[in-house]
N, C-alpha and C positions, 0 to 999 in steps of 0.2 A: 707244234705242241710237244711239250716235254713233260713227262710225269714227275711227280714229287717222290723222292726216295726217302723212306722213313726207316731208320735202323732201330731194331728192338730185339728183345731176348726171346719172345714167345711166338711171333708170327713170322714166317710160315711154320707149320708143323712138319714133322718127319724129315725126310731127306732133301727137301727143296731148299734152295738158297734164297729165293725171292718169290713173291706172289703179287700179282697186280690186281687191284680192286679199283676199277674205273681209272681215276687219274693218280692213284697212290700206289706206289710199289713198296711193299713191306719187305725189308731185307733182314735176314737173321744175323744177329751179331755172333761172333765167335768167342769162345772162352779160352783164355790163355792158360798155360800150365800153372801160372801163379794164382789163378782164380779170378783175375780181372777180365772184364769184357772189352772187346775192341771191335771197331767197324772193319769189316773185310774190304779189301780193295776190289772194286767191281771192274770187270773187264769191259771194254767198249762193246764187245759182242753181246754180253749179258745185258748191258744197258739198251742196246738196240732191240734185243729180243723182247724185253719187258715193255719197251716203248711201242712195239707192234701190238702187244696185248692191250695196252692202254688205248691205242687207236681203235682196235676191234671193239672193245667194250664201250667206248664212247659212241661209236656208230650204232651199236645195238641199243644203247641207252636212248639215243635220239629217236630210233625206230620205236622204242617203247613209249616215248613221249607222244609221238604222232599217233600210234595206235590208241593210247589212252585218251587223247583228245577226240579221236573219232568215236570211241565208245561213249564218251561223255556227251558228245553231240547227238548220239543215237539214244540218249537217255538210259544208258546202261550204268547205273550207279551201284557200286559195290566196293568193298574195302580193297579188293585186289587190283582194281583199276588204278588206284593211287600208288601202289607199290610196283606195278608192272614195269615201269622204266628201270627200276633198280634190279628187279629180279630177272628180267629178260636175258641179259648177257650171261648170267650164271646158269639159268635154266637151260639155255641152248648149249652151253659148254658141257653140262652134265648129260644132256640128251645125246650129244655127239659122242661122248665118252661111252655111254651105255651101248650105243649102236656099234661102236668099235670093239667093245667087249664081246659082242656076239659074233663078230667076224674074225676069222683067223688072219694073222697070227695074234693070239690072245695076249701074249706077254708084252706086246708093245702098243696096246690099245691107246694109252695116253699120248704117245708120240704120233699116232696116226690121225688124231682128230684134226680137222681142217684148220682150226685156230692155231694149234701148236705147229702144224706143218708150215703155215705161212710165216710164223715168227722164226722158225728155224731156217727157212729159205732166205729170209732177209737179214739174218744175223751178220752177214759179211758186207751188206750194202751200206756204204758210208754216206751216200746221198739218196735216202729213200724217198720214194714218191708214193704217198699214201693214197690209196683209191678206196672209197667206201665199198664195203661188202666184197672185197677182192678175195676173201678167204674161201668163197664158194669154188673157185678154180682149183683149190688145194684138196678137194674132197677125194679124188682118186689117190690111193695109197702109193707113194713112191718114196724114195730116199731124198726128201726135199733138202735136207741140210747139205748133203753132198752136191746136189744139183746147184744149190745156191753158192757153195764154195767154188765149184768149177767155173762159175760165171766170172769170178774175180781172180782166179789163178792164171788166167790166160795171159 
């Protein structure tokens, strides 16, 4: 599974170069000194990082579909049951981020969430083996990027 890379001027916001939403990776275009916009050259490491995020979100999307089907089978009909598959990946991402904001060190809460840790760990993995819900093992805070890099520097 490979995500679709979409280059644009507006998404993502702020200092991020790319953001993954399910199977689409939005990459921010750069502005040249002459005022024209150009597509940045993406490193293989960044592509692998965003591919891991796509894989994580697709797994959570499928989980959301299954939960929605169970709720519908139990006669739970509400508007949120229909949007649960799309919202679940992002709701869990934000929930993990909020938990990490409460725990020290506060200045790296975003880097410490399990989804980001797994993506950083596998940035150097040229032959990834995607395992559903493997991000759970990345919950303990460690320097996962360095541990992932050390695996391939041997």
